[in-house]
BAZA-430248 format. One line per field, with one value per residue: residue number from 1; residue in one letter; x, y, z of N, C-alpha, C in turn. Coordinates in steps of 0.02 Angstrom, whole numbers, padded with zeros to 5 digits. Layout:
// residues N
baba	c(NUM | ...)
mimi	c(A | ...)
neast	c(X | ...)
nnorth	c(Y | ...)
nup	c(Z | ...)
caeast	c(X | ...)
canorth	c(Y | ...)
caup	c(Z | ...)
ceast	c(X | ...)
cnorth	c(Y | ...)
cup	c(Z | ...)
// end
This chain:
// residues 81
baba	c(1 | 2 | 3 | 4 | 5 | 6 | 7 | 8 | 9 | 10 | 11 | 12 | 13 | 14 | 15 | 16 | 17 | 18 | 19 | 20 | 21 | 22 | 23 | 24 | 25 | 26 | 27 | 28 | 29 | 30 | 31 | 32 | 33 | 34 | 35 | 36 | 37 | 38 | 39 | 40 | 41 | 42 | 43 | 44 | 45 | 46 | 47 | 48 | 49 | 50 | 51 | 52 | 53 | 54 | 55 | 56 | 57 | 58 | 59 | 60 | 61 | 62 | 63 | 64 | 65 | 66 | 67 | 68 | 69 | 70 | 71 | 72 | 73 | 74 | 75 | 76 | 77 | 78 | 79 | 80 | 81)
mimi	c(F | L | D | S | E | E | D | R | W | D | Y | C | L | R | A | K | R | G | L | S | D | S | S | A | P | G | G | L | S | K | D | Q | M | Y | L | T | G | A | M | Q | I | L | E | E | R | K | T | V | D | P | C | W | L | Y | C | G | K | V | S | L | A | D | G | K | R | L | C | E | E | Q | T | A | R | V | A | D | L | K | Y | P | R)
neast	c(00042 | 00026 | 00053 | 00046 | -00063 | -00032 | 00075 | 00007 | -00078 | 00017 | 00066 | -00049 | -00064 | 00051 | 00029 | -00080 | -00036 | -00029 | -00151 | -00302 | -00426 | -00433 | -00522 | -00561 | -00545 | -00386 | -00213 | -00044 | 00074 | 00209 | 00303 | 00282 | 00326 | 00463 | 00500 | 00472 | 00565 | 00685 | 00680 | 00688 | 00819 | 00890 | 00856 | 00921 | 01052 | 01175 | 01201 | 01192 | 01264 | 01349 | 01351 | 01228 | 01146 | 01175 | 01121 | 01016 | 00843 | 00779 | 00714 | 00782 | 00806 | 00807 | 00917 | 01020 | 01011 | 01043 | 01177 | 01234 | 01211 | 01290 | 01238 | 01228 | 01347 | 01479 | 01613 | 01697 | 01646 | 01638 | 01633 | 01553 | 01643)
nnorth	c(-00059 | 00110 | 00262 | 00389 | 00480 | 00531 | 00449 | 00326 | 00357 | 00376 | 00244 | 00180 | 00246 | 00202 | 00062 | 00059 | 00112 | 00136 | 00074 | 00084 | 00105 | 00152 | 00125 | -00003 | -00172 | -00242 | -00226 | -00173 | -00298 | -00305 | -00242 | -00316 | -00442 | -00419 | -00388 | -00510 | -00594 | -00532 | -00551 | -00689 | -00710 | -00647 | -00730 | -00847 | -00811 | -00858 | -00974 | -00946 | -00940 | -00812 | -00818 | -00869 | -00760 | -00687 | -00741 | -00692 | -00641 | -00744 | -00869 | -00899 | -01034 | -01082 | -01011 | -01069 | -01200 | -01178 | -01138 | -01252 | -01348 | -01298 | -01221 | -01085 | -00965 | -00931 | -00922 | -00814 | -00716 | -00561 | -00495 | -00355 | -00230)
nup	c(00000 | -00039 | 00038 | -00016 | -00116 | -00240 | -00281 | -00291 | -00398 | -00499 | -00511 | -00561 | -00684 | -00748 | -00756 | -00840 | -00958 | -01134 | -01163 | -01254 | -01196 | -01042 | -00941 | -00950 | -00888 | -00835 | -00884 | -00919 | -00904 | -00904 | -00815 | -00698 | -00739 | -00760 | -00629 | -00565 | -00628 | -00589 | -00451 | -00445 | -00493 | -00390 | -00282 | -00319 | -00327 | -00278 | -00346 | -00479 | -00636 | -00716 | -00854 | -00893 | -00888 | -00997 | -01110 | -01179 | -01198 | -01109 | -00998 | -00834 | -00812 | -00945 | -00994 | -00920 | -00969 | -01106 | -01096 | -01037 | -01136 | -01229 | -01328 | -01328 | -01373 | -01280 | -01261 | -01294 | -01218 | -01136 | -00980 | -00901 | -00810)
caeast	c(00000 | 00062 | 00019 | 00038 | -00113 | 00003 | 00112 | -00042 | -00100 | 00072 | 00066 | -00106 | -00048 | 00103 | -00001 | -00130 | -00007 | -00037 | -00218 | -00346 | -00480 | -00405 | -00573 | -00569 | -00503 | -00322 | -00159 | 00019 | 00106 | 00281 | 00340 | 00275 | 00369 | 00532 | 00509 | 00472 | 00630 | 00738 | 00676 | 00713 | 00892 | 00915 | 00848 | 00968 | 01114 | 01235 | 01210 | 01184 | 01324 | 01334 | 01340 | 01156 | 01112 | 01193 | 01095 | 00961 | 00781 | 00754 | 00708 | 00844 | 00814 | 00827 | 00985 | 01062 | 01011 | 01079 | 01249 | 01254 | 01210 | 01337 | 01202 | 01248 | 01419 | 01501 | 01686 | 01728 | 01604 | 01674 | 01588 | 01565 | 01682)
canorth	c(00000 | 00173 | 00315 | 00449 | 00475 | 00545 | 00388 | 00277 | 00379 | 00361 | 00171 | 00165 | 00270 | 00158 | -00002 | 00067 | 00145 | 00102 | 00048 | 00133 | 00119 | 00139 | 00105 | -00075 | -00211 | -00264 | -00178 | -00198 | -00340 | -00307 | -00226 | -00373 | -00496 | -00400 | -00395 | -00582 | -00620 | -00503 | -00584 | -00758 | -00706 | -00632 | -00789 | -00899 | -00776 | -00895 | -01030 | -00923 | -00925 | -00751 | -00838 | -00880 | -00695 | -00656 | -00783 | -00658 | -00636 | -00811 | -00881 | -00920 | -01106 | -01091 | -00986 | -01122 | -01256 | -01157 | -01139 | -01322 | -01383 | -01260 | -01189 | -01015 | -00956 | -00888 | -00928 | -00748 | -00668 | -00515 | -00469 | -00286 | -00222)
caup	c(00000 | -00043 | 00075 | -00057 | -00169 | -00303 | -00299 | -00314 | -00464 | -00546 | -00523 | -00605 | -00751 | -00776 | -00771 | -00893 | -01017 | -01198 | -01174 | -01285 | -01149 | -00975 | -00893 | -00958 | -00842 | -00861 | -00889 | -00946 | -00852 | -00917 | -00754 | -00652 | -00763 | -00745 | -00557 | -00550 | -00651 | -00547 | -00386 | -00454 | -00497 | -00323 | -00240 | -00340 | -00344 | -00259 | -00391 | -00547 | -00675 | -00755 | -00924 | -00904 | -00894 | -01061 | -01164 | -01212 | -01161 | -01095 | -00926 | -00801 | -00825 | -01015 | -01000 | -00893 | -01017 | -01166 | -01081 | -01026 | -01200 | -01271 | -01383 | -01323 | -01382 | -01226 | -01253 | -01299 | -01180 | -01092 | -00931 | -00882 | -00748)
ceast	c(00044 | 00021 | 00002 | -00013 | -00080 | 00042 | 00065 | -00066 | -00046 | 00076 | 00010 | -00092 | 00002 | 00073 | -00049 | -00101 | -00016 | -00106 | -00262 | -00404 | -00455 | -00457 | -00586 | -00524 | -00437 | -00271 | -00097 | 00056 | 00182 | 00322 | 00338 | 00321 | 00442 | 00547 | 00514 | 00540 | 00687 | 00739 | 00703 | 00790 | 00921 | 00911 | 00900 | 01037 | 01177 | 01250 | 01206 | 01252 | 01307 | 01323 | 01266 | 01120 | 01127 | 01168 | 01037 | 00899 | 00749 | 00749 | 00775 | 00858 | 00836 | 00897 | 01035 | 01069 | 01051 | 01155 | 01274 | 01258 | 01259 | 01304 | 01220 | 01324 | 01444 | 01577 | 01719 | 01688 | 01647 | 01624 | 01603 | 01605 | 01649)
cnorth	c(00062 | 00227 | 00375 | 00437 | 00486 | 00484 | 00334 | 00293 | 00362 | 00286 | 00151 | 00187 | 00224 | 00091 | 00001 | 00098 | 00102 | 00074 | 00102 | 00152 | 00102 | 00119 | 00029 | -00113 | -00230 | -00208 | -00211 | -00236 | -00344 | -00293 | -00284 | -00430 | -00481 | -00408 | -00468 | -00612 | -00595 | -00537 | -00656 | -00758 | -00692 | -00693 | -00842 | -00871 | -00814 | -00953 | -01009 | -00910 | -00863 | -00765 | -00843 | -00814 | -00661 | -00696 | -00750 | -00656 | -00705 | -00819 | -00903 | -00994 | -01119 | -01066 | -01037 | -01179 | -01238 | -01158 | -01211 | -01361 | -01352 | -01233 | -01115 | -01011 | -00906 | -00889 | -00859 | -00694 | -00626 | -00484 | -00396 | -00282 | -00172)
cup	c(00000 | -00006 | 00031 | -00113 | -00238 | -00327 | -00324 | -00384 | -00516 | -00562 | -00570 | -00676 | -00785 | -00797 | -00830 | -00957 | -01080 | -01212 | -01205 | -01239 | -01079 | -00923 | -00897 | -00909 | -00876 | -00863 | -00917 | -00891 | -00859 | -00853 | -00704 | -00674 | -00750 | -00670 | -00537 | -00569 | -00607 | -00478 | -00390 | -00457 | -00428 | -00277 | -00256 | -00353 | -00327 | -00306 | -00465 | -00579 | -00717 | -00829 | -00940 | -00917 | -00960 | -01121 | -01200 | -01168 | -01153 | -01019 | -00898 | -00815 | -00897 | -01027 | -00976 | -00943 | -01080 | -01155 | -01072 | -01091 | -01250 | -01334 | -01386 | -01331 | -01331 | -01216 | -01253 | -01262 | -01133 | -01045 | -00916 | -00817 | -00703)
// end
């Protein structure tokens, strides 16, 4: 719950962005999906190989599989410093 009425309004605007009829049920779930993925990475941060995160827009499990199967080319991967 947000105490600030202005903050609540901003959240509603963000969730309803891009809809032609903002009074209709539903909204954009992109932010929720990013949050879900970020939380999964944080929960598994001690076992996550950074290679998995550079495989593209795939799930953590798929990134792991792509690296293990050597489908993803990571030999020349340079990590940011």
